Residue frames as a rotation matrix with the C-alpha (Angstrom) as fourth column:
MET 1
0.229 -0.973 0.033 166.99
-0.855 -0.185 0.484 -130.49
-0.465 -0.139 -0.874 -75.43
LYS 2
0.443 -0.134 -0.887 168.77
-0.668 0.610 -0.426 -132.93
0.598 0.781 0.180 -77.74
ASN 3
0.973 -0.191 0.133 170.04
0.074 0.796 0.601 -136.26
-0.220 -0.575 0.788 -76.53
GLN 4
0.516 -0.840 -0.166 173.73
-0.843 -0.532 0.076 -135.47
-0.153 0.101 -0.983 -76.12
ARG 5
0.062 -0.488 0.870 174.67
-0.215 0.845 0.489 -139.15
-0.975 -0.217 -0.052 -76.11
ILE 6
0.706 0.260 0.658 173.70
0.547 0.390 -0.741 -139.46
-0.450 0.883 0.133 -79.78
GLU 7
0.932 -0.354 0.074 175.78
-0.236 -0.749 -0.619 -136.46
0.275 0.559 -0.782 -80.76
TYR 8
0.323 -0.838 0.439 178.68
-0.801 0.005 0.599 -137.65
-0.504 -0.545 -0.670 -78.59
ALA 9
0.261 -0.180 0.949 178.68
0.222 0.967 0.123 -141.05
-0.940 0.178 0.292 -80.29
LYS 10
0.877 0.095 0.470 178.64
0.479 -0.112 -0.871 -139.45
-0.030 0.989 -0.144 -83.74
LYS 11
0.776 -0.624 0.099 181.46
-0.619 -0.782 -0.078 -137.11
0.126 0.000 -0.992 -82.72
LYS 12
0.187 -0.717 0.671 183.59
-0.532 0.500 0.683 -139.98
-0.826 -0.485 -0.288 -81.38
ASN 13
0.488 0.054 0.871 183.00
0.560 0.746 -0.360 -141.90
-0.669 0.663 0.334 -84.62
ALA 14
0.954 -0.109 0.279 184.04
0.159 -0.604 -0.781 -138.88
0.253 0.789 -0.559 -86.69
GLN 15
0.561 -0.779 0.280 187.18
-0.824 -0.493 0.279 -138.59
-0.079 -0.388 -0.918 -84.53
GLY 16
-0.272 -0.744 -0.610 188.26
-0.820 0.511 -0.259 -142.14
0.504 0.430 -0.749 -85.36
CYS 17
-0.563 0.181 0.806 186.43
-0.508 0.693 -0.511 -144.46
-0.651 -0.698 -0.298 -82.97
ASN 18
-0.916 0.368 -0.162 184.67
0.079 0.560 0.825 -147.28
0.394 0.742 -0.542 -84.72
CYS 19
-0.180 0.953 0.244 180.88
-0.420 -0.299 0.857 -147.47
0.889 0.051 0.454 -84.39
ALA 20
0.417 0.306 -0.856 180.96
0.520 0.692 0.501 -149.97
0.746 -0.654 0.129 -81.49
GLN 21
-0.500 -0.685 -0.531 183.47
0.848 -0.263 -0.459 -147.87
0.175 -0.680 0.712 -79.55
ALA 22
-0.838 0.172 0.517 181.59
-0.082 -0.978 0.192 -144.64
0.539 0.119 0.834 -80.22
ILE 23
0.147 0.987 0.059 178.23
-0.314 -0.010 0.950 -145.93
0.938 -0.158 0.308 -78.98
ALA 24
0.334 -0.084 -0.939 179.69
0.758 0.616 0.215 -147.77
0.560 -0.783 0.269 -75.97
LEU 25
-0.716 -0.672 -0.188 181.59
0.664 -0.573 -0.481 -144.64
0.215 -0.469 0.856 -74.92
ALA 26
-0.513 0.614 0.600 178.34
-0.270 -0.779 0.566 -142.67
0.815 0.128 0.566 -75.13
TYR 27
0.652 0.758 -0.006 177.07
-0.290 0.257 0.922 -144.84
0.701 -0.599 0.387 -72.24
GLN 28
-0.214 -0.901 -0.378 180.35
0.138 0.355 -0.925 -145.16
0.967 -0.250 0.048 -70.33
ASP 29
-0.598 -0.024 0.801 178.87
-0.674 -0.525 -0.519 -143.66
0.433 -0.851 0.298 -67.17
LEU 30
0.468 0.882 0.043 176.48
-0.796 0.401 0.453 -146.60
0.382 -0.246 0.891 -66.73
ILE 31
0.860 -0.236 -0.452 179.22
0.307 0.947 0.090 -149.12
0.407 -0.216 0.887 -65.97
PRO 32
0.841 -0.540 0.032 182.23
-0.320 -0.450 0.834 -148.94
-0.436 -0.711 -0.551 -63.62
ILE 33
0.357 -0.741 0.568 184.87
0.851 0.509 0.128 -149.40
-0.384 0.438 0.813 -66.31
SER 34
-0.207 -0.489 -0.847 187.28
0.059 -0.871 0.488 -146.72
-0.977 0.051 0.209 -67.46
PRO 35
0.699 0.462 -0.546 186.63
-0.453 -0.304 -0.838 -145.25
-0.553 0.833 -0.003 -70.91
GLU 36
-0.122 -0.849 -0.514 190.03
-0.992 0.082 0.101 -146.57
-0.044 0.522 -0.852 -72.03
THR 37
-0.782 -0.114 0.612 189.20
-0.230 0.967 -0.113 -150.13
-0.579 -0.229 -0.782 -70.96
LEU 38
0.244 0.947 0.207 185.77
0.075 0.195 -0.978 -149.94
-0.967 0.254 -0.023 -72.59
PHE 39
0.481 -0.168 -0.860 187.37
-0.810 -0.460 -0.364 -148.58
-0.334 0.872 -0.358 -75.78
LYS 40
-0.581 -0.798 -0.162 189.75
-0.811 0.548 0.206 -151.55
-0.075 0.251 -0.965 -75.85
MET 41
-0.551 0.409 0.727 187.04
-0.091 0.837 -0.540 -154.11
-0.829 -0.364 -0.424 -75.02
VAL 42
0.433 0.877 0.207 184.83
0.182 0.140 -0.973 -153.21
-0.883 0.460 -0.099 -77.98
GLU 43
-0.175 -0.593 -0.786 187.49
-0.643 -0.535 0.547 -152.39
-0.745 0.601 -0.288 -80.57
GLY 44
-0.929 -0.301 0.214 187.05
-0.077 0.725 0.685 -155.65
-0.361 0.620 -0.697 -82.48
PHE 45
-0.252 0.930 0.267 183.29
0.651 0.367 -0.665 -155.19
-0.716 0.006 -0.698 -82.84
GLY 46
-0.047 0.221 -0.974 183.43
-0.364 -0.912 -0.189 -152.20
-0.930 0.345 0.123 -85.22
GLY 47
-0.471 -0.101 -0.876 182.51
-0.875 -0.074 0.478 -152.42
-0.113 0.992 -0.054 -88.87
GLY 48
0.555 0.777 -0.297 180.14
-0.789 0.605 0.110 -155.27
0.265 0.173 0.949 -88.21
MET 49
0.839 -0.315 0.443 182.57
-0.077 0.738 0.670 -157.41
-0.538 -0.597 0.595 -86.17
GLY 50
-0.025 -0.981 0.194 186.15
0.276 0.180 0.944 -156.84
-0.961 0.077 0.266 -87.27
ARG 51
-0.267 0.056 -0.962 185.02
-0.722 -0.673 0.161 -154.97
-0.638 0.738 0.220 -90.39
MET 52
-0.935 0.024 0.353 183.42
0.201 0.856 0.476 -158.17
-0.291 0.516 -0.806 -91.70
GLN 53
-0.721 0.687 -0.089 180.13
-0.655 -0.634 0.412 -156.27
0.227 0.355 0.907 -92.03
GLU 54
-0.598 0.554 -0.580 178.12
0.553 0.808 0.202 -158.74
0.581 -0.200 -0.789 -89.99
THR 55
0.342 0.779 -0.525 176.16
0.930 -0.201 0.307 -157.47
0.134 -0.594 -0.794 -86.94
CYS 56
0.487 -0.044 0.872 176.10
0.188 -0.970 -0.154 -153.66
0.853 0.239 -0.464 -86.78
GLY 57
-0.503 -0.816 -0.283 178.71
0.539 -0.040 -0.841 -152.24
0.675 -0.576 0.460 -84.40
LEU 58
-0.448 0.430 0.784 176.13
-0.640 -0.766 0.055 -149.94
0.624 -0.477 0.619 -82.84
LEU 59
0.662 0.735 -0.148 174.34
-0.469 0.559 0.684 -153.03
0.585 -0.383 0.714 -81.61
THR 60
0.388 -0.546 -0.742 177.41
0.554 0.782 -0.285 -154.95
0.736 -0.301 0.606 -80.49
GLY 61
-0.666 -0.611 0.428 178.71
0.069 -0.622 -0.780 -151.94
0.742 -0.490 0.457 -78.56
LEU 62
-0.150 0.716 0.682 175.37
-0.883 -0.408 0.233 -151.69
0.445 -0.567 0.693 -76.78
TYR 63
0.628 0.310 -0.714 175.27
-0.065 0.935 0.349 -155.46
0.776 -0.172 0.607 -76.18
VAL 64
-0.346 -0.846 -0.406 178.41
0.484 0.210 -0.850 -155.05
0.804 -0.490 0.336 -74.07
ILE 65
-0.783 0.102 0.613 176.84
-0.469 -0.745 -0.475 -152.32
0.408 -0.660 0.631 -71.92
LEU 66
0.215 0.974 0.073 173.50
-0.849 0.150 0.506 -154.15
0.482 -0.171 0.859 -71.63
SER 67
0.355 -0.162 -0.921 175.19
0.194 0.976 -0.097 -157.44
0.914 -0.144 0.378 -70.71
PHE 68
-0.735 -0.675 -0.065 177.09
0.247 -0.178 -0.952 -155.74
0.632 -0.716 0.298 -67.93
LEU 69
-0.639 0.535 0.552 173.89
-0.719 -0.670 -0.184 -154.16
0.272 -0.515 0.813 -66.62
THR 70
0.378 0.921 -0.098 171.77
-0.848 0.386 0.364 -157.33
0.373 -0.054 0.926 -66.69
SER 71
0.039 -0.426 -0.904 174.25
0.032 0.905 -0.425 -160.05
0.999 -0.012 0.049 -65.69
ASP 72
0.958 0.266 0.105 174.26
-0.107 -0.004 0.994 -161.19
0.265 -0.964 0.024 -62.08
GLY 73
0.275 -0.953 0.128 178.02
-0.806 -0.301 -0.510 -161.74
0.524 0.037 -0.851 -62.35
ASN 74
0.387 -0.084 0.918 177.81
-0.688 0.636 0.348 -165.08
-0.613 -0.767 0.189 -60.58
MET 75
-0.140 -0.571 -0.809 180.41
-0.963 0.268 -0.023 -167.21
0.230 0.776 -0.588 -62.36
GLU 76
-0.945 -0.268 0.187 179.61
-0.315 0.899 -0.305 -170.36
-0.086 -0.347 -0.934 -60.38
ASN 77
-0.573 0.809 0.132 175.83
0.737 0.579 -0.348 -170.36
-0.358 -0.102 -0.928 -60.36
GLY 78
-0.903 0.166 -0.395 174.67
-0.261 -0.944 0.200 -167.51
-0.340 0.284 0.896 -62.57
LYS 79
-0.351 0.869 0.350 170.99
0.722 0.489 -0.489 -167.31
-0.596 0.081 -0.799 -63.28
SER 80
0.032 0.365 -0.931 170.86
-0.093 -0.926 -0.366 -164.17
-0.995 0.098 0.004 -65.40
LYS 81
-0.851 -0.493 0.179 171.66
0.128 0.136 0.982 -165.51
-0.509 0.859 -0.053 -68.89
ASN 82
-0.348 0.785 0.513 168.04
0.937 0.270 0.223 -165.88
0.037 0.558 -0.829 -70.03
HIS 83
0.534 0.499 -0.682 167.21
0.589 -0.799 -0.123 -162.43
-0.606 -0.336 -0.721 -68.65
THR 84
-0.209 -0.725 -0.656 170.23
-0.159 -0.637 0.755 -160.93
-0.965 0.262 0.018 -70.42
TYR 85
-0.863 -0.113 0.492 169.47
0.414 0.398 0.819 -162.76
-0.288 0.910 -0.297 -73.68
GLN 86
0.099 0.989 0.106 165.87
0.962 -0.069 -0.263 -161.51
-0.253 0.128 -0.959 -73.55
TYR 87
0.589 0.117 -0.800 167.01
0.159 -0.987 -0.027 -157.88
-0.792 -0.112 -0.600 -73.47
ILE 88
-0.574 -0.796 -0.193 169.73
-0.150 -0.130 0.980 -158.38
-0.805 0.592 -0.044 -76.11
GLN 89
-0.644 0.412 0.645 167.10
0.750 0.506 0.425 -159.92
-0.152 0.758 -0.635 -78.40
LYS 90
0.450 0.841 -0.299 164.70
0.770 -0.535 -0.347 -157.06
-0.452 -0.074 -0.889 -77.69
LEU 91
0.145 -0.508 -0.849 167.36
-0.196 -0.856 0.479 -154.47
-0.970 0.097 -0.224 -78.58
HIS 92
-0.818 -0.515 0.256 168.28
0.069 0.354 0.933 -156.41
-0.571 0.781 -0.254 -81.72
ASN 93
-0.414 0.735 0.537 164.70
0.902 0.413 0.130 -156.91
-0.126 0.538 -0.834 -82.92
LYS 94
0.550 0.603 -0.578 163.55
0.536 -0.785 -0.309 -153.32
-0.641 -0.140 -0.755 -82.22
PHE 95
-0.230 -0.715 -0.660 166.58
-0.279 -0.602 0.749 -152.02
-0.932 0.356 -0.061 -84.13
ILE 96
-0.882 -0.065 0.467 165.65
0.372 0.513 0.774 -154.24
-0.290 0.856 -0.428 -87.08
GLU 97
0.072 0.995 0.071 162.01
0.925 -0.041 -0.377 -153.08
-0.372 0.093 -0.923 -86.94
GLN 98
0.653 0.231 -0.722 163.14
0.187 -0.972 -0.143 -149.48
-0.734 -0.042 -0.678 -87.35
THR 99
-0.043 -0.772 -0.634 166.10
-0.641 -0.465 0.610 -149.84
-0.766 0.433 -0.475 -89.71
GLY 100
0.662 0.386 -0.642 165.25
-0.747 0.409 -0.524 -152.93
0.060 0.827 0.559 -91.73
SER 101
0.584 -0.526 -0.618 168.31
0.176 0.826 -0.536 -154.94
0.792 0.205 0.575 -90.70
ALA 102
0.879 -0.462 0.112 170.98
-0.218 -0.182 0.959 -155.53
-0.423 -0.868 -0.261 -88.06
HIS 103
0.454 -0.686 0.569 173.47
0.793 0.603 0.093 -156.58
-0.407 0.408 0.817 -90.75
CYS 104
0.011 -0.549 -0.836 176.14
0.087 -0.832 0.548 -153.93
-0.996 -0.079 0.039 -91.43
LEU 105
-0.858 -0.399 0.323 176.51
0.312 0.093 0.945 -154.84
-0.407 0.912 0.045 -95.10
ILE 106
-0.187 0.889 0.419 172.77
0.950 0.055 0.307 -154.41
0.250 0.455 -0.855 -95.69
LEU 107
0.511 0.388 -0.767 172.50
0.673 -0.735 0.076 -151.25
-0.534 -0.555 -0.638 -93.58
LEU 108
-0.050 -0.647 -0.761 175.35
-0.150 -0.748 0.646 -149.64
-0.987 0.147 -0.059 -95.54
GLN 109
0.836 0.526 -0.156 174.06
-0.240 0.095 -0.966 -150.94
-0.494 0.845 0.206 -98.86
GLY 110
0.818 -0.515 0.257 177.32
0.572 0.678 -0.462 -152.71
0.064 0.524 0.849 -99.62
GLN 111
0.560 -0.640 0.527 179.61
-0.257 -0.738 -0.623 -149.79
0.788 0.214 -0.578 -98.84
THR 112
-0.209 -0.749 -0.629 182.66
0.609 0.404 -0.683 -150.11
0.765 -0.526 0.371 -96.59
PRO 113
0.648 0.505 -0.570 182.00
0.751 -0.297 0.590 -148.89
0.128 -0.810 -0.572 -93.04
SER 114
-0.633 -0.750 0.194 183.24
0.641 -0.648 -0.412 -145.39
0.434 -0.137 0.890 -92.19
ALA 115
-0.575 0.411 -0.707 181.95
0.469 -0.543 -0.697 -142.46
-0.671 -0.732 0.120 -90.15
LYS 116
-0.729 0.270 -0.628 180.90
-0.570 -0.747 0.341 -140.68
-0.378 0.607 0.699 -93.34
VAL 117
-0.732 0.445 -0.516 179.10
-0.189 0.596 0.781 -143.70
0.655 0.669 -0.352 -94.82
CYS 118
-0.661 0.466 -0.589 177.35
0.734 0.565 -0.376 -144.62
0.157 -0.681 -0.716 -91.56
LYS 119
-0.552 0.440 -0.708 175.85
0.214 -0.746 -0.631 -141.12
-0.806 -0.500 0.318 -91.29
SER 120
-0.873 0.073 -0.482 174.67
-0.443 -0.532 0.722 -140.98
-0.203 0.844 0.497 -94.88
PHE 121
-0.728 0.618 -0.297 171.69
0.221 0.622 0.751 -143.34
0.649 0.482 -0.589 -94.68
SER 122
-0.450 0.694 0.562 168.20
-0.877 -0.464 -0.128 -142.87
0.172 -0.550 0.817 -93.32
PRO 123
0.897 0.367 0.244 166.94
0.054 -0.640 0.766 -143.56
0.438 -0.675 -0.594 -90.74
ASP 124
0.137 -0.849 0.511 169.69
-0.776 -0.412 -0.477 -142.26
0.615 -0.332 -0.715 -88.45
LYS 125
0.257 -0.073 -0.964 171.12
0.201 0.979 -0.021 -145.50
0.945 -0.188 0.267 -87.03
TYR 126
-0.809 -0.580 -0.090 172.65
0.244 -0.193 -0.950 -143.72
0.534 -0.791 0.298 -84.04
LEU 127
-0.547 0.696 0.465 169.30
-0.804 -0.592 -0.059 -142.18
0.234 -0.406 0.883 -83.13
VAL 128
0.412 0.732 -0.543 167.48
-0.550 0.675 0.492 -145.50
0.727 0.096 0.680 -83.48
ALA 129
-0.081 -0.523 -0.848 170.08
0.394 0.765 -0.509 -147.45
0.916 -0.375 0.144 -81.48
CYS 130
-0.934 -0.315 0.167 170.10
0.003 -0.476 -0.880 -144.90
0.356 -0.821 0.445 -78.64
GLU 131
-0.302 0.899 0.318 166.31
-0.906 -0.374 0.197 -144.59
0.296 -0.229 0.928 -78.47
VAL 132
0.463 0.452 -0.763 165.76
-0.277 0.891 0.360 -148.35
0.842 0.045 0.537 -78.43
PHE 133
-0.358 -0.704 -0.614 168.53
0.465 0.436 -0.771 -148.85
0.810 -0.561 0.172 -75.87
GLU 134
-0.923 -0.013 0.384 167.21
-0.277 -0.672 -0.687 -146.10
0.267 -0.741 0.617 -73.61
ASP 135
0.118 0.993 -0.015 163.68
-0.826 0.107 0.554 -147.54
0.551 -0.053 0.833 -73.78
ILE 136
0.335 -0.084 -0.939 165.12
0.243 0.970 0.000 -150.84
0.910 -0.228 0.345 -72.52
LEU 137
-0.756 -0.648 -0.089 166.97
0.289 -0.209 -0.934 -149.02
0.587 -0.732 0.346 -69.74
LYS 138
-0.500 0.670 0.548 163.68
-0.800 -0.600 0.003 -147.44
0.331 -0.437 0.836 -68.65
GLU 139
0.472 0.688 -0.551 162.06
-0.460 0.726 0.512 -150.87
0.752 0.012 0.659 -68.63
LEU 140
0.086 -0.567 -0.819 164.92
0.588 0.692 -0.418 -152.08
0.804 -0.446 0.393 -66.43
HIS 141
0.935 0.329 -0.129 164.49
0.312 -0.600 0.737 -149.01
0.165 -0.729 -0.664 -64.16
ILE 142
-0.022 -0.985 -0.169 168.01
0.946 -0.075 0.315 -147.81
-0.323 -0.153 0.934 -64.93
ASN 143
0.723 0.273 -0.635 168.38
0.203 -0.962 -0.182 -144.04
-0.661 0.003 -0.751 -64.90
CYS 144
-0.185 -0.751 0.634 170.08
0.927 0.080 0.365 -142.68
-0.325 0.656 0.681 -67.99
SER 145
0.241 0.197 -0.950 170.43
0.085 -0.980 -0.181 -138.94
-0.967 -0.037 -0.252 -68.44
GLN 146
0.738 0.029 0.674 170.40
0.671 0.069 -0.738 -137.72
-0.068 0.997 0.032 -72.02
ASN 147
0.622 -0.548 0.560 172.95
-0.200 -0.802 -0.563 -135.12
0.757 0.238 -0.608 -70.96
PRO 148
0.740 -0.357 -0.571 175.56
0.659 0.554 0.508 -136.90
0.135 -0.752 0.645 -68.82
THR 149
0.873 -0.373 -0.315 178.23
-0.129 -0.799 0.587 -134.87
-0.471 -0.472 -0.746 -67.04
PHE 150
0.031 -0.937 0.348 181.14
0.418 0.328 0.847 -136.49
-0.908 0.119 0.402 -68.93
ILE 151
0.051 0.048 0.998 179.99
0.992 -0.115 -0.045 -134.80
0.113 0.992 -0.053 -72.13
ASP 152
-0.695 -0.330 -0.638 181.19
0.401 -0.915 0.036 -131.23
-0.596 -0.231 0.769 -72.58
ASN 153
0.336 0.907 0.253 178.24
0.814 -0.144 -0.563 -129.16
-0.475 0.395 -0.787 -73.70
């Protein structure tokens, strides 16, 4: 069975969500935030951070989810930053290993970000981002169905 999260993210991107929104919404069930709030939180990260073609929106959208999952949330004496940074770096570096870059401009070979452009290059960035992210979730012992109930099959 295919990983429905990948297809959901691609579908959301084709429907007008930017890449960061699309990928974050594909993992919305992992955090207790409404899809609308999540959509708003990551809006500025699309197109490589405000369409500046810096860090890939697929990564930044996943950074938000991963940060929520790994932070201890202790605003006065938090001790989770290094742990969180370790997993963000792992996600970032594994994505680079498989795609050649984390830089939107390089990944899209100088083209302006769009759903059509983002899908036109190999390897499939959505597939890579989801596989790397889900490997990290397994390492963290976080259950993540490839076919969550919020996705209509």
